[in-house]
C-alpha angles and dihedrals in degrees: 000000000000092000090054094059099043107109094026118140112245119218133187110247093215102042104021086229116154106244098183143272126308101242104169145357123221118198115220132178096264104028143339120273117219120214111218115196119203115171107307093340130089125202127196116222124186111233096226130137093253090059107033109070102169140353115203105187094176092059098033090239131135124189117205140175101211123210115252114276099023095103121047096240095059124097 
């Protein structure tokens, strides 16, 4: 399953803004952490139900509702 989502475009569920591309997944004890690459920056997103809204493997698209502070433009 992880290999199927690598390379997917990641969008904000509330604004439809493109956040970046899912470049890697790191397994941790509690949950996976998704690496979102945007330009020369990389953001780490916990793969938890409160954050991951939808995964569309057929269209290489992931919809997320990131926690505050993960992406630079959030307050």
